[in-house]
VOPAGU-2260 file (C-alpha; in pm, 1 decimal, decimal comma):
REM VOPAGU-2260
SITE   aa  ch    i         X         Y         Z
SITE  MET   A    0    -769,4    -338,7     575,4
SITE  GLN   A    1   -1038,9    -382,2     837,8
SITE  THR   A    2   -1103,9     -69,4    1037,3
SITE  ILE   A    3   -1003,7     274,1     908,9
SITE  PHE   A    4    -871,1     570,4    1103,2
SITE  ILE   A    5    -804,7     892,2     906,7
SITE  LEU   A    6    -725,3    1243,0    1021,7
SITE  SER   A    7    -692,3    1499,6     744,3
SITE  PRO   A    8    -817,6    1858,0     700,8
SITE  SER   A    9    -763,3    1859,3     325,6
SITE  LYS   A   10    -869,1    1627,5      47,0
SITE  ASN   A   11    -685,3    1823,7    -222,2
SITE  ARG   A   12    -334,9    1700,9    -147,9
SITE  TRP   A   13    -462,2    1345,2    -159,4
SITE  LEU   A   14    -671,2    1398,5    -474,2
SITE  ASN   A   15    -375,1    1553,5    -656,8
SITE  ASP   A   16    -149,0    1255,9    -583,4
SITE  THR   A   17     -93,8     969,5    -820,7
SITE  GLY   A   18    -258,9     640,7    -741,4
SITE  SER   A   19      47,3     490,2    -573,1
SITE  ASN   A   20     101,2     797,0    -357,8
SITE  ARG   A   21    -263,0     792,5    -256,0
SITE  GLU   A   22    -224,4     430,8    -148,9
SITE  ASN   A   23      93,0     503,2      46,0
SITE  ARG   A   24     -67,3     794,8     221,9
SITE  LEU   A   25    -366,0     582,3     313,9
SITE  ILE   A   26    -136,0     313,6     451,4
SITE  HIS   A   27      29,3     571,3     674,3
SITE  SER   A   28    -292,8     750,2     763,4
SITE  VAL   A   29    -524,4     452,9     786,3
SITE  MET   A   30    -469,4     160,9    1019,0
SITE  PRO   A   31    -655,2    -132,4    1172,4
SITE  LEU   A   32    -753,0     -40,9    1526,6
SITE  GLU   A   33    -549,4    -323,1    1679,0
SITE  LYS   A   34    -230,4    -174,1    1531,0
SITE  LEU   A   35    -275,5     172,9    1671,5
SITE  ARG   A   36     -25,1      94,7    1948,9
SITE  GLU   A   37     247,8      41,7    1688,5
SITE  PRO   A   38     455,2     337,5    1554,5
SITE  GLU   A   39     221,5     627,1    1496,1
SITE  PRO   A   40      67,5     675,0    1153,4
SITE  GLU   A   41     110,1    1001,5     964,9
SITE  VAL   A   42    -165,3    1220,5    1101,6
SITE  ARG   A   43    -234,5    1589,2    1054,7
SITE  ASN   A   44    -406,3    1832,3    1286,7
SITE  SER   A   45    -775,8    1880,9    1250,8
SITE  MET   A   46    -915,7    2229,0    1187,6
SITE  ASN   A   47   -1106,9    2451,3    1428,6
SITE  GLY   A   48   -1106,3    2187,3    1699,2
SITE  ARG   A   49   -1293,9    1934,6    1487,4
SITE  LEU   A   50   -1199,3    1602,8    1338,4
SITE  ILE   A   51   -1228,8    1643,8     963,0
SITE  LEU   A   52   -1288,8    1314,3     787,8
SITE  PRO   A   53   -1208,9    1243,9     421,9
SITE  PHE   A   54   -1350,8    1498,1     177,0
SITE  GLY   A   55   -1513,3    1696,1     455,2
SITE  PHE   A   56   -1835,8    1495,5     449,8
SITE  VAL   A   57   -1838,1    1412,8     821,4
SITE  GLU   A   58   -1735,5    1624,3    1117,8
SITE  LEU   A   59   -1734,5    1552,9    1490,1
SITE  ASP   A   60   -1754,3    1873,4    1690,3
SITE  GLN   A   61   -1518,3    1922,2    1983,5
SITE  VAL   A   62   -1296,4    1624,1    1895,8
SITE  LEU   A   63    -929,4    1703,8    1843,4
SITE  ILE   A   64    -691,2    1410,7    1804,0
SITE  LEU   A   65    -328,2    1467,2    1718,9
SITE  ASN   A   66    -196,4    1110,5    1734,8
SITE  SER   A   67    -294,8     749,6    1788,0
SITE  SER   A   68    -220,9     756,8    2161,6
SITE  GLN   A   69    -473,2    1034,5    2210,5
SITE  PHE   A   70    -720,2     837,4    2002,1
SITE  LEU   A   71    -698,2     551,4    2250,3
SITE  LEU   A   72    -771,1     789,8    2537,4
SITE  VAL   A   73   -1108,4     910,0    2410,3
SITE  ASP   A   74   -1414,7     729,5    2539,8
SITE  SER   A   75   -1505,0     405,7    2368,7
SITE  MET   A   76   -1835,1     535,7    2233,6
SITE  THR   A   77   -1666,9     829,3    2060,8
SITE  ARG   A   78   -1397,6     594,5    1931,6
SITE  ALA   A   79   -1657,2     360,0    1788,5
SITE  LYS   A   80   -1843,7     649,8    1630,0
SITE  ILE   A   81   -1525,0     778,4    1469,5
SITE  ILE   A   82   -1440,6     435,1    1332,0
SITE  SER   A   83   -1790,9     385,6    1196,3
SITE  LEU   A   84   -1813,5     728,0    1036,5
SITE  VAL   A   85   -1469,2     710,9     882,1
SITE  TRP   A   86   -1534,7     369,1     738,8
SITE  SER   A   87   -1866,2     469,5     582,8
SITE  THR   A   88   -1721,2     796,7     454,2
SITE  PHE   A   89   -1422,3     621,1     301,9
SITE  CYS   A   90   -1635,2     357,8     131,1
SITE  PHE   A   91   -1872,3     622,7      -4,3
SITE  ASN   A   92   -1592,5     836,3    -139,4
SITE  THR   A   93   -1369,8     569,4    -290,7
SITE  ALA   A   94   -1598,9     590,4    -592,0
SITE  ALA   A   95   -1606,0     970,7    -571,1
SITE  VAL   A   96   -1228,0     986,0    -602,6
SITE  ASN   A   97   -1254,7     811,2    -937,0
SITE  ALA   A   98   -1542,3    1031,3   -1055,9
SITE  GLU   A   99   -1452,0    1281,2   -1324,7
SITE  HIS   A  100   -1446,3    1649,3   -1238,1
SITE  VAL   A  101   -1657,7    1855,7   -1476,9
SITE  GLN   A  102   -1345,4    2050,9   -1574,2
SITE  GLU   A  103   -1214,8    1750,1   -1765,4
SITE  ALA   A  104   -1534,4    1721,5   -1968,3
SITE  ILE   A  105   -1527,6    2093,7   -2044,5
SITE  ARG   A  106   -1163,3    2081,3   -2149,7
SITE  ARG   A  107   -1217,3    1799,0   -2397,6
SITE  GLY   A  108   -1529,0    1968,4   -2536,7
SITE  SER   A  109   -1800,6    1723,9   -2433,7
SITE  VAL   A  110   -1960,7    1975,6   -2195,5
SITE  ALA   A  111   -1990,2    2351,2   -2250,3
SITE  PRO   A  112   -1936,9    2593,4   -1962,7
SITE  LYS   A  113   -2247,2    2739,6   -1804,3
SITE  GLY   A  114   -2063,1    2992,5   -1599,3
SITE  VAL   A  115   -2048,7    3316,8   -1412,0
SITE  ASN   A  116   -1776,8    3570,2   -1334,7
SITE  LEU   A  117   -1660,0    3633,1    -980,0
SITE  GLY   A  118   -1620,6    4001,6   -1055,3
SITE  GLY   A  119   -1519,9    4263,6    -800,6
SITE  TRP   A  120   -1342,4    4009,8    -579,7
SITE  LEU   A  121    -969,3    3985,2    -653,0
SITE  VAL   A  122    -982,1    4286,0    -885,8
SITE  ALA   A  123   -1202,5    4541,4    -712,3
SITE  GLU   A  124   -1441,1    4762,3    -911,5
SITE  TYR   A  125   -1622,6    5041,1    -730,2
SITE  TRP   A  126   -1936,2    5049,7    -946,8
SITE  MET   A  127   -2030,6    4694,6    -849,5
SITE  THR   A  128   -1890,3    4680,8    -493,2
SITE  TYR   A  129   -1983,2    5032,3    -383,0
SITE  ASP   A  130   -2092,4    4934,4     -33,0
SITE  SER   A  131   -1760,9    4765,9      50,5
SITE  ASP   A  132   -1552,2    4940,3     316,9
SITE  ILE   A  133   -1253,8    4953,8      82,1
SITE  TRP   A  134   -1401,0    5269,3     -72,8
SITE  LYS   A  135   -1481,5    5448,6     252,8
SITE  ASP   A  136   -1360,4    5812,1     247,0
SITE  VAL   A  137   -1187,0    5758,0     -88,6
SITE  PRO   A  138   -1254,5    6042,4    -337,1
SITE  GLU   A  139   -1497,5    5954,8    -614,8
SITE  ALA   A  140   -1246,6    6007,8    -895,4
SITE  THR   A  141    -998,4    5781,5    -719,7
SITE  ARG   A  142   -1254,9    5505,8    -666,6
SITE  LEU   A  143   -1348,7    5513,6   -1032,9
SITE  GLN   A  144    -985,9    5464,9   -1134,9
SITE  GLY   A  145    -969,4    5128,7    -961,8
SITE  GLU   A  146    -757,9    4937,2    -717,2
SITE  HIS   A  147    -416,7    5091,9    -793,8
SITE  ALA   A  148    -533,5    5448,4    -737,2
SITE  THR   A  149    -736,9    5349,9    -431,5
SITE  MET   A  150    -446,7    5172,3    -259,8
SITE  THR   A  151    -213,8    5459,4    -349,7
SITE  PHE   A  152    -456,2    5690,1    -169,3
SITE  LEU   A  153    -515,3    5463,9     132,0
SITE  GLY   A  154    -166,4    5324,2     183,0
SITE  HIS   A  155     -97,9    4982,9     335,3
SITE  GLU   A  156    -180,3    5082,6     691,8
SITE  LYS   A  157    -543,3    5152,3     601,2
SITE  GLY   A  158    -584,4    4964,3     277,0
SITE  ASP   A  159    -448,9    4617,7     351,7
SITE  GLY   A  160    -704,1    4540,2     619,8
SITE  ARG   A  161    -990,9    4673,7     411,6
SITE  PHE   A  162    -900,3    4461,1     111,5
SITE  GLU   A  163    -847,5    4154,7     329,7
SITE  GLU   A  164   -1195,3    4197,6     475,4
SITE  HIS   A  165   -1344,6    4250,1     130,4
SITE  ARG   A  166   -1179,4    3941,5     -17,9
SITE  ALA   A  167   -1284,8    3729,1     277,9
SITE  ASN   A  168   -1651,1    3821,6     234,8
SITE  TRP   A  169   -1729,7    3919,6    -123,9
SITE  ILE   A  170   -1697,4    3560,3    -248,5
SITE  THR   A  171   -1701,8    3262,9     -11,0
SITE  GLU   A  172   -1743,5    2888,3     -39,2
SITE  ASN   A  173   -2116,4    2939,6      16,1
SITE  ASP   A  174   -2131,9    3125,5    -314,9
SITE  ILE   A  175   -1961,4    2839,4    -497,6
SITE  ALA   A  176   -2198,9    2591,6    -335,8
SITE  GLU   A  177   -2500,3    2801,4    -435,6
SITE  LEU   A  178   -2402,3    2858,8    -796,3
SITE  SER   A  179   -2321,1    2490,0    -836,0
SITE  GLY   A  180   -2655,7    2398,0    -686,1
SITE  ARG   A  181   -2828,8    2626,8    -934,1
SITE  GLY   A  182   -2680,5    2440,7   -1230,9
SITE  LEU   A  183   -2367,8    2641,2   -1310,2
SITE  ASN   A  184   -2054,7    2437,4   -1377,6
SITE  CYS   A  185   -1781,7    2697,3   -1420,7
SITE  VAL   A  186   -1657,2    3029,7   -1286,4
SITE  ARG   A  187   -1430,9    3290,8   -1440,5
SITE  VAL   A  188   -1224,5    3476,4   -1182,5
SITE  PRO   A  189   -1049,8    3806,0   -1267,1
SITE  VAL   A  190    -700,2    3858,2   -1125,3
SITE  GLY   A  191    -431,5    4123,9   -1159,0
SITE  TYR   A  192     -56,1    4104,8   -1206,0
SITE  TRP   A  193      -9,4    4164,3    -831,9
SITE  ILE   A  194    -149,2    3815,0    -762,0
SITE  LYS   A  195     206,3    3682,7    -808,6
SITE  ASP   A  196     435,8    3941,7    -650,5
SITE  SER   A  197     421,6    4208,8    -385,1
SITE  ASP   A  198     730,2    4401,3    -493,3
SITE  GLY   A  199     813,5    4647,3    -769,5
SITE  ALA   A  200     509,6    4787,9    -946,8
SITE  ALA   A  201     288,5    4546,8    -752,3
SITE  SER   A  202     399,9    4679,0    -414,0
SITE  VAL   A  203     120,5    4937,2    -402,3
SITE  PHE   A  204    -149,0    4667,9    -385,0
SITE  ALA   A  205    -281,3    4491,9     -76,0
SITE  PRO   A  206    -111,3    4151,1     -51,3
SITE  GLY   A  207    -282,0    3819,2       9,4
SITE  GLY   A  208    -503,7    3768,4    -294,4
SITE  LEU   A  209    -328,2    3447,6    -397,2
SITE  ARG   A  210    -451,0    3273,1     -84,2
SITE  TYR   A  211    -810,7    3327,6    -192,6
SITE  LEU   A  212    -740,7    3206,6    -545,1
SITE  ASP   A  213    -589,9    2893,2    -390,5
SITE  ASN   A  214    -901,2    2845,3    -178,7
SITE  LEU   A  215   -1120,2    2870,1    -486,8
SITE  ILE   A  216    -924,7    2637,5    -715,4
SITE  LEU   A  217    -778,6    2387,6    -471,2
SITE  ASP   A  218   -1069,7    2355,1    -231,4
SITE  TRP   A  219   -1410,2    2508,1    -302,4
SITE  ALA   A  220   -1428,4    2429,1    -674,4
SITE  ASN   A  221   -1310,5    2074,2    -610,5
SITE  LYS   A  222   -1569,3    2016,3    -345,2
SITE  HIS   A  223   -1858,4    2154,7    -549,8
SITE  ASN   A  224   -1754,9    2023,1    -893,7
SITE  VAL   A  225   -1706,2    2363,6   -1053,7
SITE  ALA   A  226   -1436,5    2437,1   -1311,4
SITE  VAL   A  227   -1229,3    2755,6   -1281,6
SITE  LEU   A  228   -1111,7    2978,5   -1564,5
SITE  ILE   A  229    -873,7    3251,7   -1449,3
SITE  SER   A  230    -906,3    3582,7   -1633,8
SITE  PHE   A  231    -587,3    3788,8   -1641,3
SITE  HIS   A  232    -782,9    4112,5   -1611,4
SITE  ALA   A  233    -521,7    4365,8   -1504,2
SITE  HIS   A  234    -179,6    4383,4   -1669,7
SITE  ARG   A  235     105,1    4602,4   -1550,9
SITE  GLY   A  236      78,2    4941,6   -1719,4
SITE  SER   A  237    -286,4    4866,9   -1812,5
SITE  GLN   A  238    -400,3    4726,2   -2146,1
SITE  ASN   A  239    -706,9    4952,0   -2162,6
SITE  GLY   A  240    -684,8    5238,2   -1911,3
SITE  ARG   A  241    -994,4    5112,3   -1727,6
SITE  ASP   A  242   -1066,3    5064,3   -1359,2
SITE  HIS   A  243   -1088,1    4687,3   -1405,3
SITE  SER   A  244    -726,1    4682,9   -1518,6
SITE  ALA   A  245    -623,4    4896,8   -1218,5
SITE  THR   A  246    -470,7    5158,9   -1442,7
SITE  PRO   A  247    -199,0    5363,1   -1266,5
SITE  VAL   A  248    -280,4    5665,9   -1483,6
SITE  ALA   A  249    -645,8    5746,4   -1548,4
SITE  SER   A  250    -759,8    5646,9   -1898,1
SITE  LYS   A  251    -404,4    5559,3   -2006,8
SITE  ALA   A  252    -326,4    5221,9   -2166,6
SITE  GLN   A  253      51,8    5188,9   -2140,1
SITE  TRP   A  254     107,9    4812,6   -2127,1
SITE  SER   A  255     240,4    4769,1   -2481,2
SITE  ASP   A  256     474,8    5070,3   -2455,2
SITE  ASP   A  257     729,9    4885,4   -2241,2
SITE  PRO   A  258     868,3    4535,7   -2317,9
SITE  ALA   A  259     914,7    4487,4   -1943,2
SITE  ASN   A  260     536,9    4499,3   -1902,8
SITE  VAL   A  261     494,3    4227,1   -2164,2
SITE  LYS   A  262     757,5    4011,8   -1995,4
SITE  ASN   A  263     580,2    4059,2   -1663,1
SITE  SER   A  264     253,9    3943,5   -1820,1
SITE  ILE   A  265     418,5    3629,8   -1959,9
SITE  ASP   A  266     574,2    3558,2   -1620,6
SITE  VAL   A  267     244,2    3597,2   -1435,1
SITE  ALA   A  268      49,1    3389,0   -1687,6
SITE  THR   A  269     300,7    3104,4   -1679,9
SITE  PHE   A  270     317,4    3122,4   -1300,4
SITE  LEU   A  271     -59,2    3078,4   -1271,1
SITE  ALA   A  272     -75,8    2799,5   -1528,4
SITE  ASP   A  273     206,1    2612,5   -1355,6
SITE  ARG   A  274      70,8    2664,3   -1004,2
SITE  TYR   A  275    -262,1    2501,6   -1085,8
SITE  LYS   A  276    -148,5    2263,6   -1359,8
SITE  ASN   A  277    -249,3    1951,7   -1168,8
SITE  ALA   A  278    -549,9    2093,5    -985,7
SITE  PRO   A  279    -862,8    1899,7   -1088,7
SITE  ALA   A  280   -1079,4    2213,6   -1104,5
SITE  PHE   A  281    -837,8    2429,5   -1307,0
SITE  LEU   A  282    -970,3    2479,1   -1660,1
SITE  GLY   A  283    -731,1    2742,6   -1787,0
SITE  LEU   A  284    -644,8    3106,7   -1831,8
SITE  GLY   A  285    -784,9    3401,1   -2022,4
SITE  MET   A  286    -457,1    3564,4   -2123,6
SITE  MET   A  287    -578,9    3925,1   -2148,3
SITE  ASN   A  288    -910,6    4094,9   -2084,2
SITE  GLU   A  289   -1043,9    4361,9   -2321,7
SITE  PRO   A  290    -732,5    4521,6   -2471,6
SITE  GLU   A  291    -814,5    4859,5   -2624,2
SITE  TYR   A  292    -639,3    5097,1   -2858,2
SITE  PRO   A  293    -383,9    5257,7   -2836,8
SITE  THR   A  294    -252,9    4924,3   -2704,0
SITE  LYS   A  295     -66,9    4777,8   -3000,4
SITE  PRO   A  296    -250,1    4474,0   -3141,2
SITE  ASP   A  297      68,9    4319,5   -3279,4
SITE  VAL   A  298     220,8    4327,4   -2930,2
SITE  VAL   A  299     -93,3    4161,7   -2792,8
SITE  ARG   A  300     -70,0    3881,5   -3050,6
SITE  SER   A  301     299,2    3833,3   -2981,5
SITE  TYR   A  302     224,1    3805,5   -2610,9
SITE  PHE   A  303     -42,2    3542,1   -2679,8
SITE  ARG   A  304     201,0    3335,8   -2890,6
SITE  GLN   A  305     485,1    3358,8   -2640,7
SITE  THR   A  306     260,1    3267,5   -2350,3
SITE  LEU   A  307     115,5    2970,5   -2536,2
SITE  ASP   A  308     465,0    2844,6   -2623,7
SITE  LYS   A  309     596,1    2877,4   -2267,6
SITE  ILE   A  310     298,5    2705,0   -2109,0
SITE  ARG   A  311     282,9    2423,8   -2364,0
SITE  ALA   A  312     658,7    2363,7   -2329,2
SITE  THR   A  313     589,9    2233,4   -1978,1
SITE  GLY   A  314     332,0    1984,5   -2103,9
SITE  ASN   A  315      47,4    2193,3   -1966,1
SITE  MET   A  316    -259,8    2159,2   -2188,5
SITE  CYS   A  317    -489,9    2393,1   -1996,8
SITE  VAL   A  318    -733,0    2605,6   -2196,0
SITE  LEU   A  319    -584,2    2938,4   -2305,5
SITE  VAL   A  320    -818,5    3214,4   -2420,2
SITE  THR   A  321    -730,7    3492,3   -2663,6
SITE  ALA   A  322    -914,5    3824,2   -2681,8
SITE  PRO   A  323    -951,1    4072,4   -2966,8
SITE  MET   A  324    -924,7    4446,0   -2933,9
SITE  LEU   A  325   -1245,6    4549,5   -2760,7
SITE  SER   A  326   -1379,5    4725,8   -3070,1
SITE  GLU   A  327   -1313,1    4419,7   -3289,1
SITE  GLN   A  328   -1528,1    4151,6   -3128,3
SITE  ARG   A  329   -1657,7    4003,4   -3451,2
SITE  SER   A  330   -1554,7    3810,5   -3757,4
SITE  PRO   A  331   -1307,4    3812,8   -3923,6
SITE  TYR   A  332   -1083,1    3945,6   -3643,8
SITE  TYR   A  333    -875,6    3661,7   -3495,3
SITE  GLU   A  334   -1057,2    3397,3   -3697,4
SITE  ASP   A  335    -728,7    3261,6   -3832,7
SITE  PHE   A  336    -511,8    3342,6   -3531,1
SITE  MET   A  337    -350,9    3027,3   -3384,1
SITE  LYS   A  338    -633,1    2841,6   -3557,0
SITE  ASN   A  339    -675,1    2479,2   -3453,8
SITE  ALA   A  340    -418,6    2509,2   -3174,8
SITE  ALA   A  341    -516,8    2258,6   -2907,2
SITE  ASN   A  342    -724,6    2399,6   -2622,2
SITE  VAL   A  343    -712,8    2758,5   -2743,6
SITE  TRP   A  344   -1041,3    2949,1   -2722,2
SITE  HIS   A  345   -1141,4    3301,3   -2822,8
SITE  GLU   A  346   -1367,2    3534,6   -2624,6
SITE  TRP   A  347   -1633,7    3794,2   -2697,4
SITE  HIS   A  348   -1820,2    4022,1   -2455,3
SITE  PRO   A  349   -2162,4    4122,6   -2591,7
SITE  TYR   A  350   -2333,9    4391,2   -2385,5
SITE  TYR   A  351   -2658,3    4575,1   -2460,3
SITE  LYS   A  352   -2590,4    4885,5   -2254,5
SITE  TRP   A  353   -2305,3    5063,5   -2431,7
SITE  GLY   A  354   -2384,5    5152,5   -2789,2
SITE  TYR   A  355   -2754,9    5091,5   -2732,0
SITE  GLU   A  356   -2845,2    5424,5   -2576,5
SITE  GLY   A  357   -3188,0    5529,1   -2702,9
SITE  ARG   A  358   -3283,4    5178,6   -2819,6
SITE  THR   A  359   -3622,5    5045,7   -2713,6
SITE  GLU   A  360   -3678,0    4717,3   -2535,0
SITE  GLY   A  361   -3801,6    4552,8   -2852,6
SITE  GLU   A  362   -3499,9    4671,7   -3049,1
SITE  ILE   A  363   -3264,3    4536,1   -2784,9
SITE  ILE   A  364   -3434,2    4195,0   -2776,0
SITE  ARG   A  365   -3416,4    4173,6   -3156,3
SITE  ALA   A  366   -3047,6    4266,4   -3147,4
SITE  ALA   A  367   -2989,3    3991,3   -2891,6
SITE  ALA   A  368   -3170,5    3739,7   -3111,5
SITE  ASN   A  369   -2965,9    3840,0   -3415,4
SITE  TYR   A  370   -2643,9    3786,5   -3221,3
SITE  GLU   A  371   -2690,3    3414,3   -3271,0
SITE  ASN   A  372   -2599,7    3466,4   -3637,2
SITE  ALA   A  373   -2262,2    3611,9   -3539,0
SITE  VAL   A  374   -2191,9    3320,6   -3306,3
SITE  ARG   A  375   -2293,9    3062,0   -3565,6
SITE  GLY   A  376   -2088,1    3235,8   -3831,1
SITE  TRP   A  377   -1763,9    3232,2   -3632,3
SITE  GLN   A  378   -1502,9    3009,0   -3801,2
SITE  GLY   A  379   -1213,3    3038,3   -3557,8
SITE  ASN   A  380   -1115,0    2853,8   -3242,0
SITE  PRO   A  381   -1391,6    2762,0   -2994,2
SITE  LEU   A  382   -1577,1    3078,6   -2900,5
SITE  THR   A  383   -1658,8    3159,7   -2540,0
SITE  ILE   A  384   -1898,5    3436,6   -2440,8
SITE  SER   A  385   -1693,6    3512,7   -2133,0
SITE  GLU   A  386   -1891,7    3821,5   -2030,6
SITE  TRP   A  387   -2256,4    3917,0   -2080,6
SITE  SER   A  388   -2528,1    4059,3   -1861,0
SITE  MET   A  389   -2885,9    4178,7   -1847,7
SITE  GLY   A  390   -2774,3    4534,5   -1782,9
SITE  VAL   A  391   -2926,1    4790,6   -2020,8
SITE  HIS   A  392   -2958,6    5165,8   -2067,0
SITE  GLU   A  393   -3252,0    5207,4   -1828,6
SITE  GLN   A  394   -3364,6    5545,9   -1959,3
SITE  SER   A  395   -3472,4    5405,9   -2295,6
SITE  ALA   A  396   -3526,3    5041,4   -2200,6
SITE  PRO   A  397   -3639,9    5015,9   -1837,5
SITE  PHE   A  398   -3799,5    4671,5   -1883,3
SITE  HIS   A  399   -4077,2    4735,4   -1632,5
SITE  ASP   A  400   -4263,2    4437,3   -1778,7
SITE  VAL   A  401   -4107,8    4137,4   -1601,1
SITE  SER   A  402   -4205,2    3896,8   -1879,3
SITE  GLU   A  403   -4021,0    4112,2   -2133,3
SITE  TYR   A  404   -3716,3    4124,8   -1909,4
SITE  LYS   A  405   -3717,1    3747,4   -1873,0
SITE  SER   A  406   -3752,2    3715,9   -2248,8
SITE  PHE   A  407   -3443,7    3934,4   -2292,0
SITE  GLY   A  408   -3235,8    3700,6   -2075,0
SITE  GLN   A  409   -3357,9    3382,7   -2241,0
SITE  THR   A  410   -3301,5    3533,2   -2586,0
SITE  MET   A  411   -2938,8    3599,3   -2500,4
SITE  LEU   A  412   -2889,4    3246,9   -2370,3
SITE  GLN   A  413   -3035,9    3109,4   -2690,8
SITE  SER   A  414   -2800,8    3323,7   -2899,2
SITE  PHE   A  415   -2498,6    3166,1   -2726,3
SITE  ILE   A  416   -2612,4    2808,5   -2775,6
SITE  THR   A  417   -2360,0    2726,0   -3049,3
SITE  ALA   A  418   -2062,9    2882,0   -2868,4
SITE  ARG   A  419   -1841,6    2580,0   -2801,2
SITE  GLY   A  420   -1671,9    2761,7   -2513,5
SITE  GLY   A  421   -2004,2    2831,7   -2344,3
SITE  TYR   A  422   -2081,3    3147,8   -2149,9
SITE  PHE   A  423   -2000,3    3336,8   -1829,1
SITE  PHE   A  424   -2247,1    3593,5   -1694,5
SITE  TRP   A  425   -2107,6    3918,2   -1551,5
SITE  SER   A  426   -2127,1    3889,2   -1259,1
SITE  TRP   A  427   -2226,7    3666,0    -965,4
SITE  ARG   A  428   -2314,9    3948,7    -726,2
SITE  HIS   A  429   -2349,4    4327,1    -711,5
SITE  SER   A  430   -2384,3    4575,6    -426,5
SITE  ASP   A  431   -2738,4    4647,5    -547,1
SITE  ASP   A  432   -2832,5    4302,3    -413,0
SITE  GLY   A  433   -2833,6    4428,2     -57,1
SITE  HIS   A  434   -3041,1    4737,1    -129,4
SITE  GLY   A  435   -3349,0    4588,5    -292,0
SITE  ILE   A  436   -3252,0    4726,0    -632,8
SITE  ARG   A  437   -3317,3    4510,6    -938,0
SITE  THR   A  438   -2994,8    4482,9   -1131,4
SITE  GLY   A  439   -2901,4    4310,9   -1452,5
SITE  TRP   A  440   -2547,7    4261,2   -1322,7
SITE  SER   A  441   -2612,4    4003,5   -1049,1
SITE  MET   A  442   -2675,5    3649,9   -1166,7
SITE  ARG   A  443   -2730,2    3546,0    -807,9
SITE  ALA   A  444   -3019,7    3790,3    -769,7
SITE  LEU   A  445   -3162,5    3707,0   -1112,3
SITE  LEU   A  446   -3161,3    3333,6   -1041,4
SITE  ARG   A  447   -3304,6    3375,2    -692,0
SITE  SER   A  448   -3590,9    3586,8    -826,5
SITE  ASN   A  449   -3649,1    3360,1   -1129,8
SITE  MET   A  450   -3577,6    3650,3   -1364,0
SITE  LEU   A  451   -3328,6    3422,3   -1538,7
SITE  THR   A  452   -3344,2    3047,0   -1590,9
SITE  ILE   A  453   -3046,8    2841,2   -1706,2
């Protein structure tokens, strides 16, 4: 193969192919220049009026070529430039295709996640996205109940457009590029049961979230070498009555009361695992986030077992994460549950805001240091600290001294060092970012200001 001619807006389809399919596609997409007058190769439209070369590394503005005949009509200088750029890009990226995505290293346990949550994006939470237009003119009590109550109030005519705008802007590829550039290798992305369907109980929600999850897993995370762990945050009926599970009835956890809810959860979990089974960036799925009493713990465990069995039956060995009841995030709870099952992790969420009211800064830092003992003492499946933050009860621990605040963050990171499933800060961004307010809930702001170093 002498000279190479490729038109393709997406590397993911090619990357997900087997070796022989990749070769066949190249044969049909890549041709010596002298053969361009023969039957046309398989070519696909470029995007936004630009020729997108392999892997998106090179772009030629204002060049749109739909077939080989049109290629021959462009001026010779542009043609030569295209040929040269495609050839160099292809040669550079032949090795890149064979390079391992960090997700594979994380899955086999040779690299621990250094991650962050993409909170407030596909499951909206008012407290952290308060300046988003989705909450405009929505009563305070409704906002605080979450996405289900808010969309019930707004209706599709008003709500769909607002949520579409929010999803398009709250997290973008630029965020994935930035967090990767700052040394993070993994993201945890909360989703709700409505990610799969738009009918039945899910019909109240704004549609279209799945498209953004696809963008994250199939495109952005591939491009920037970031693994993706999906967190099934919001189950039908609500597993905790909280806003982040989009509870339909304020403070009511009704998920385990109806077997149909459990079946729906299994269906959604298996759908997500199957959809991204072969995606290089897909690490796995957190099966339930923060179940709370009166949700029945035996029903939660049964759901975990059934979901594991269904996903493994397809040959899918993605990471699956179990969660204890929120008030039982410690040994010995779950230490023997599905112990030694392949690629099963367990999650804890240590926070120093709730339950630490009235504690001084020194007391909080000491508590954070002592947490390392709990992590080291855990004897169950690989432990992941899938949520943590630098948020505190500001009245008793304002952390005006920047050095003390930095010490707090580094102490927490040190306490997680033996967690084989790594950590995920909550969260990447917060509405406070745009208002000059220091917040312990925005890793982006903390990293930019050097308040936190990873």
